[in-house]
C-alpha positions in Angstrom: 12.7 88.7 163.1 15.0 91.6 162.3 18.5 90.3 161.8 19.9 93.5 163.2 17.8 93.9 166.3 20.1 94.5 169.3 23.1 95.3 167.2 25.1 98.4 167.9 26.0 100.6 164.9 23.6 98.6 162.7 22.0 101.7 161.1 19.1 103.8 162.2 18.0 105.2 158.8 19.9 108.4 159.2 19.7 110.8 156.3 23.3 111.2 155.4 22.4 113.9 152.9 25.3 113.0 150.6 24.1 115.6 148.1 25.2 118.3 150.5 28.8 117.1 150.8 29.9 118.8 147.6 28.0 122.0 148.3 30.4 124.0 150.4 28.2 127.2 150.2 25.1 125.4 151.5 27.1 123.6 154.3 28.6 126.9 155.4 25.1 128.4 155.8 23.9 125.3 157.7 27.0 125.3 159.9 26.2 128.8 160.9 22.6 128.1 161.6 20.8 127.2 164.8 20.5 123.5 164.0 24.2 122.6 163.7 25.6 120.3 166.4 29.2 119.1 166.6 30.6 116.0 168.3 34.2 116.6 169.4 36.5 113.7 168.9 39.8 113.4 170.8 42.3 110.7 169.8 39.5 108.3 168.9 37.4 109.1 172.0 34.0 110.7 171.7 32.4 113.2 174.1 29.8 111.7 176.4 27.5 113.2 178.9 26.9 112.0 182.5 24.0 109.7 181.4 26.1 107.9 178.8 24.8 109.6 175.7 26.7 111.6 173.1 27.4 115.2 174.2 27.1 117.7 171.3 28.3 121.3 171.2 27.5 124.2 168.9 29.9 125.4 166.2 32.4 127.8 167.7 32.4 126.1 171.1 35.7 126.5 173.0 36.4 122.8 172.8 36.8 123.1 169.0 39.6 125.7 169.1 42.2 122.9 168.9 40.7 121.4 165.6 43.3 121.4 162.8 41.0 120.3 160.0 37.4 121.2 159.0 34.4 119.5 160.5 33.0 116.3 159.0 29.4 116.4 158.0 27.6 113.2 159.2 24.0 113.9 158.2 20.8 115.6 159.0 17.7 114.7 161.1 14.9 117.2 160.4 16.3 120.6 161.2 19.4 119.2 163.0 22.7 119.0 161.2 25.2 116.6 162.7 29.0 117.1 162.4 32.1 115.7 164.0 35.4 117.4 164.5 38.8 116.1 165.6 40.5 118.0 168.4 43.3 115.5 169.0 45.8 118.4 169.2 44.3 119.3 172.6 46.6 118.4 175.5 44.6 117.4 178.7 46.1 117.9 182.1 47.5 114.9 183.9 48.9 111.6 182.5 47.8 110.5 179.0 46.0 107.1 178.5 48.1 104.0 178.2 48.8 103.2 174.6 47.9 99.8 173.1 45.4 98.6 175.8 42.3 96.7 174.5 40.0 99.0 176.4 41.0 102.3 177.8 38.9 103.0 180.8 40.2 106.5 181.5 38.2 109.7 180.8 39.5 113.1 179.8 37.9 116.2 181.1 38.0 119.4 179.1 38.0 122.7 181.0 35.5 124.3 178.7 32.9 121.5 179.3 30.4 121.2 182.2 30.8 118.6 184.9 29.8 115.1 183.8 31.0 115.5 180.2 34.2 113.6 179.3 35.9 111.9 176.4 35.6 108.2 176.7 36.3 105.0 174.7 33.3 104.1 172.6 33.8 100.3 173.2 32.7 100.9 176.8 29.6 102.8 175.9 28.1 100.7 173.2 25.1 99.5 175.3 24.2 103.1 176.4 23.5 104.5 172.9 20.2 104.4 171.0 20.3 103.4 167.3 20.5 106.9 166.0 23.3 107.9 168.4 25.2 104.7 167.7 25.1 105.3 163.9 26.4 108.8 164.4 29.1 107.5 166.8 30.3 104.9 164.4 30.9 107.6 161.7 32.4 110.0 164.2 34.8 107.3 165.5 35.9 106.0 162.1 36.2 109.0 159.9 38.8 111.1 161.9 40.9 107.9 162.2 40.8 107.6 158.4 41.8 111.2 157.9 44.7 110.8 160.4 46.1 107.9 158.4 45.7 109.4 155.0 47.3 112.8 155.3 49.7 111.9 152.5 48.9 110.6 149.0 49.4 106.9 148.5 50.3 107.5 144.9 52.9 110.2 145.1 53.5 111.0 148.8 52.4 114.6 148.7 50.2 116.1 151.4 46.5 115.7 150.8 43.6 118.0 151.7 40.1 117.1 152.9 37.2 117.7 150.6 33.5 116.8 150.3 32.7 117.7 153.9 35.2 115.2 155.2 34.3 112.3 152.9 37.2 112.6 150.5 40.9 113.7 150.5 42.5 115.1 147.3 46.1 115.3 146.4 47.0 118.7 144.8 50.2 117.3 143.3 48.8 114.3 141.3 45.1 115.0 141.5 44.6 111.6 143.2 41.3 111.2 145.1 41.1 109.1 148.2 37.9 107.9 149.9 37.1 106.3 153.3 37.3 102.5 153.2 35.6 99.8 155.1 37.5 96.5 155.7 35.3 93.3 155.5 35.8 90.9 158.4 34.3 87.5 158.7 33.0 86.5 162.1 31.8 83.0 162.5 29.7 80.9 164.8 31.4 77.5 164.2 29.3 74.6 165.5 29.6 70.8 165.7 26.6 68.8 167.1 25.8 70.4 170.5 28.9 72.6 170.8 30.2 75.9 169.5 33.8 76.9 169.0 35.0 80.1 170.7 38.4 81.6 171.3 40.3 84.6 172.8 43.1 86.7 171.4 46.2 87.7 173.4 45.7 90.9 175.4 42.0 90.5 175.8 40.5 91.1 179.3 40.4 88.1 181.6 37.5 85.8 180.8 36.7 87.4 177.4 35.9 84.9 174.7 34.1 85.4 171.4 33.4 83.9 168.0 36.5 83.5 165.7 37.0 86.3 163.2 39.4 87.5 160.6 39.9 89.9 157.7 39.0 88.9 154.2 41.8 88.7 151.7 41.8 90.0 148.0 40.1 87.6 145.6 38.4 85.6 148.4 34.8 84.7 148.8 33.0 85.0 152.1 32.8 81.2 152.5 36.5 80.7 151.6 37.5 83.4 154.2 35.6 81.6 156.9 37.1 78.2 156.1 40.7 79.7 155.9 40.5 81.8 159.1 39.0 78.9 161.2 41.7 76.5 159.9 44.5 78.9 160.4 43.6 79.8 163.9 42.4 76.5 165.3 43.1 73.7 162.7 39.4 72.9 162.6 38.0 72.1 159.1 34.7 73.8 158.1 32.2 72.6 155.6 28.9 74.5 154.9 29.0 78.2 155.6 25.9 80.5 155.7 25.6 84.3 155.9 23.5 85.5 158.9 23.9 89.3 159.3 26.3 92.2 159.2 27.4 94.9 161.6 29.5 98.0 161.2 32.4 98.0 163.6 34.3 101.3 163.9 37.4 100.0 165.5 38.7 101.5 163.4 36.6 100.8 160.3 35.3 97.3 159.7 32.2 95.6 158.5 31.6 92.4 160.4 30.0 89.7 158.2 28.3 87.3 160.6 28.2 83.7 159.5 27.2 80.2 160.7 29.7 77.5 159.8 29.5 73.7 160.4 32.7 72.0 161.4 33.8 68.7 159.9 36.5 68.1 162.5 36.9 68.9 166.2 40.6 68.6 167.1 42.0 72.1 167.9 45.5 72.9 166.8 45.9 76.5 168.1 48.0 79.1 166.3 49.6 80.7 169.4 50.3 84.0 167.6 46.6 84.5 166.7 44.8 82.7 169.5 45.6 82.5 173.1 42.9 79.9 173.8 40.2 78.1 171.9 37.7 75.5 173.1 34.4 73.9 172.3 31.5 74.9 174.5 28.2 73.0 174.9 24.8 74.6 174.9 24.5 73.9 178.6 27.8 75.8 179.3 26.7 78.6 177.0 23.6 79.0 179.1 25.8 79.4 182.2 28.0 81.9 180.3 25.0 84.2 179.4 23.7 83.8 183.0 27.0 85.0 184.3 27.6 81.8 186.2 30.5 80.2 184.2 33.7 80.1 186.3 36.0 81.0 183.4 34.2 82.7 180.5 32.3 85.9 180.2 29.6 86.5 177.6 30.5 88.8 174.7 29.7 92.4 175.2 26.1 93.6 174.6 25.5 95.0 171.2 28.2 93.0 169.5 27.3 90.6 166.6 29.2 87.8 168.4 26.6 87.9 171.2 23.8 87.8 168.7 25.2 84.8 166.9 25.8 82.8 170.1 22.4 83.7 171.6 20.6 82.7 168.4 22.4 79.4 168.4 21.7 78.9 172.1 18.0 79.4 171.4 18.1 77.3 168.3 16.9 80.2 166.1 19.5 80.3 163.4 17.4 78.3 160.9 
């Protein structure tokens, strides 16, 4: 069984052609060639077509006139060269999306694009993308966010400039080099006998529950992070921890490390800052959740590693 089957963003074998990133002359030729395709990105939203797939435009397209930085080279697929370019300076007509919401359901229409194409939140489109498109989407979603947050040098405070086709920023003042980072996050299926521990964070949509998760800290092992996070959020003590699978999660740039942990206690003492609710769910209840018949809880979204972990446990396939 493939541990990544059914995961979004789990990798499609894309040729990222890293050897081209430092060859500005070669990339300029390829950018001007017939195989170049660009995915516009607006304030974290990607351009989608009417069928739910990514919508690519050629270099020089009118949507790219608002780009303030060079395109980011994502990789190649045969004769096709994939790029992403941030056009967040563009101001759409009408009200802007509400800031801080978990899932922005609005769509922005650009006047230079055909009917049916719009900028939408990637979270809502995960299930629509094939593996290759999902891998490209993950890079296109994460990299512009990283650039936007690293315009100034962390060492001396001077303005940085993008290099290496968007995979590096350099500080002209102190020669510091800055590279995109991925933050490791533990996500754990915590079980005890015939039950699994799930929770929900404040601000999540009604009925949304998932596996517990949290960022790893410096000097911490995977197992220690799982035990710490579970105890901090719910007061439940965890014993054995086993790695299961991983998933890139570009919101904004995490690597979800999926684990299975066995609980040694069951009393929940919830941290109200981190967790709005936490509860033990039996296999019978979990079956109702995935069937859409539970009165309170919805299943985790399709394509997320949390759904994989819970489905594998429900089917008794984790061993």
